[in-house]
C-alpha positions as CSV (number, residue, x, y, z in Angstrom):
1,M,-16.2,-51.2,28.3
2,I,-12.5,-51.4,27.8
3,P,-11.4,-55.0,27.6
4,S,-9.2,-56.1,30.6
5,V,-7.2,-59.2,30.9
6,L,-5.7,-60.9,33.9
7,F,-3.3,-63.8,33.3
8,V,-2.9,-66.3,36.1
9,C,-0.3,-69.0,36.9
10,L,0.8,-70.4,40.2
11,G,3.4,-68.0,41.6
12,N,3.1,-65.1,39.1
13,I,6.9,-64.9,38.4
14,C,7.3,-66.9,35.2
15,R,4.4,-67.7,32.8
16,S,1.8,-65.0,33.7
17,P,4.2,-62.0,33.7
18,L,5.6,-63.3,30.3
19,A,2.0,-63.4,29.1
20,E,1.3,-60.0,30.5
21,G,4.4,-58.6,28.7
22,A,3.6,-60.3,25.4
23,L,0.0,-59.0,25.4
24,R,1.0,-55.4,26.4
25,A,3.5,-55.4,23.5
26,E,1.0,-56.8,21.0
27,A,-1.7,-54.4,22.2
28,A,0.7,-51.4,21.8
29,R,1.6,-52.6,18.3
30,L,-2.0,-52.7,17.4
31,G,-3.0,-49.5,19.3
32,L,-5.5,-51.5,21.3
33,D,-7.1,-49.8,24.3
34,L,-6.6,-52.7,26.8
35,I,-5.9,-53.2,30.5
36,V,-3.5,-56.0,31.3
37,D,-2.3,-57.5,34.5
38,S,-1.1,-60.8,36.0
39,A,-1.5,-62.7,39.3
40,G,-0.8,-66.1,40.9
41,T,-3.1,-68.5,42.6
42,G,-0.5,-68.8,45.3
43,D,1.0,-66.0,47.4
44,W,4.6,-67.3,47.9
45,H,6.2,-64.7,45.7
46,A,3.9,-61.7,46.4
47,G,5.8,-58.4,45.9
48,E,8.7,-60.1,44.0
49,P,9.7,-59.3,40.4
50,P,9.5,-61.9,37.7
51,D,12.1,-64.7,37.7
52,E,15.4,-63.4,36.2
53,R,15.2,-66.0,33.4
54,A,11.7,-64.7,32.5
55,Q,13.0,-61.1,32.5
56,R,16.0,-62.0,30.3
57,T,13.8,-63.9,27.9
58,A,11.3,-61.1,27.6
59,L,14.1,-58.6,27.0
60,R,15.5,-60.7,24.2
61,H,12.2,-60.2,22.5
62,G,12.1,-56.4,23.2
63,V,9.8,-56.5,26.2
64,D,10.8,-55.3,29.7
65,I,8.9,-57.0,32.5
66,S,11.3,-56.0,35.3
67,G,8.9,-53.6,36.8
68,L,6.1,-56.1,37.3
69,R,5.5,-57.5,40.9
70,A,3.8,-60.8,41.8
71,R,0.5,-60.7,43.5
72,Q,-2.2,-63.2,44.4
73,V,-5.5,-63.3,42.6
74,R,-8.4,-61.7,44.6
75,P,-12.1,-62.3,44.3
76,A,-12.5,-58.6,43.1
77,D,-10.4,-59.5,40.0
78,F,-13.4,-61.6,38.7
79,R,-15.4,-58.4,38.6
80,R,-12.6,-56.0,37.6
81,F,-11.4,-57.9,34.6
82,T,-13.4,-58.9,31.5
83,H,-11.1,-61.9,31.0
84,V,-9.3,-64.1,33.6
85,I,-7.0,-66.4,31.7
86,A,-5.2,-69.3,33.3
87,L,-2.0,-70.7,32.0
88,D,-2.8,-74.4,32.9
89,H,-5.6,-76.6,34.0
90,D,-4.6,-76.7,37.7
91,N,-4.8,-72.9,37.9
92,L,-8.0,-72.8,35.9
93,A,-9.5,-75.2,38.5
94,G,-8.2,-73.1,41.3
95,L,-9.7,-70.0,39.8
96,R,-13.1,-71.7,39.5
97,K,-13.0,-72.5,43.2
98,V,-12.2,-68.9,44.3
99,A,-14.4,-67.1,41.7
100,P,-17.3,-65.3,43.5
101,T,-20.8,-66.1,42.5
102,D,-21.2,-62.7,40.9
103,A,-18.0,-63.2,38.7
104,A,-18.4,-61.4,35.4
105,A,-15.0,-62.3,33.9
106,E,-14.8,-64.9,31.1
107,L,-12.6,-67.7,32.2
108,S,-10.3,-69.6,29.8
109,L,-7.0,-71.2,29.3
110,L,-4.5,-69.1,27.4
111,L,-3.9,-71.5,24.6
112,D,-7.6,-71.8,24.0
113,H,-7.0,-68.6,22.1
114,V,-4.6,-70.3,19.6
115,E,-6.1,-72.3,16.9
116,G,-5.1,-76.0,17.2
117,R,-3.9,-75.5,20.8
118,E,-7.2,-75.4,22.6
119,G,-7.2,-77.2,26.0
120,Q,-3.4,-77.3,26.2
121,P,-1.4,-75.7,29.1
122,V,1.4,-73.3,28.6
123,A,4.8,-74.9,29.3
124,D,6.0,-74.3,32.8
125,P,9.7,-73.3,32.6
126,W,10.4,-73.1,36.3
127,F,12.5,-76.2,36.8
128,G,14.3,-75.9,33.5
129,D,16.9,-73.7,31.8
130,E,16.7,-70.6,29.5
131,A,15.5,-72.8,26.6
132,G,12.3,-73.6,28.6
133,F,11.6,-69.9,29.0
134,E,12.0,-69.5,25.2
135,T,9.4,-72.2,24.7
136,T,7.1,-70.5,27.1
137,W,7.7,-67.1,25.4
138,A,6.8,-68.6,22.0
139,E,3.5,-70.0,23.4
140,V,2.5,-66.8,25.3
141,E,3.5,-64.6,22.3
142,A,1.3,-66.7,19.9
143,A,-1.6,-66.6,22.3
144,A,-1.1,-62.8,22.9
145,R,-1.3,-62.2,19.1
146,A,-4.4,-64.3,18.8
147,L,-6.1,-62.7,21.8
148,A,-5.2,-59.2,20.8
149,A,-6.5,-59.8,17.3
150,R,-9.8,-61.0,18.8
151,L,-10.0,-58.0,21.1
152,H,-8.9,-55.6,18.4
153,A,-11.8,-56.7,16.2
154,A,-14.0,-55.3,18.9
155,G,-12.3,-51.9,18.6
156,G,-9.8,-49.9,20.6
157,L,-7.3,-47.0,20.4
158,T,-4.5,-46.9,22.9
159,L,-2.9,-49.1,25.6
160,R,-3.7,-48.3,29.2
161,N,-1.9,-49.5,32.4
162,S,-3.6,-51.9,34.7
163,T,-3.7,-49.2,37.4
164,D,-6.2,-47.4,35.2
165,A,-8.8,-50.2,35.8
166,A,-11.7,-49.6,38.1
167,P,-11.3,-51.3,41.5
């Protein structure tokens, strides 16, 4: 089975699309066959692109997330993805509440994948300036490297788009 990762934050316009972009970039660098997507526990921004500050931050690091669109997490995501990864404790608790009883996905916090950062939330840059988005990028990039290395150890060849995942 091809590993598949869904990153989840509140609105799916800051942290989770940054995490998606960082993991896509790292998976491509490693040649890892991986499905990556992101979603929010809320639906306020459904259909919207990532926050412009998030887009600028990702671009400064060579990653274009402008084509991503926010969506709300669905019960089917817990069967579609092998890993559903929350960016903070509140969203992890929300995911546990909406996960169907037959959920197959491994639930975790993103920084659980970074040695020494286990149990910590990713910084939420929403109410801050560009510097806050840089902090968030550094955290999601470090986690993407660690997660990709873990998944790479299991084997893989090429990056696939999230639309290639089975429904």
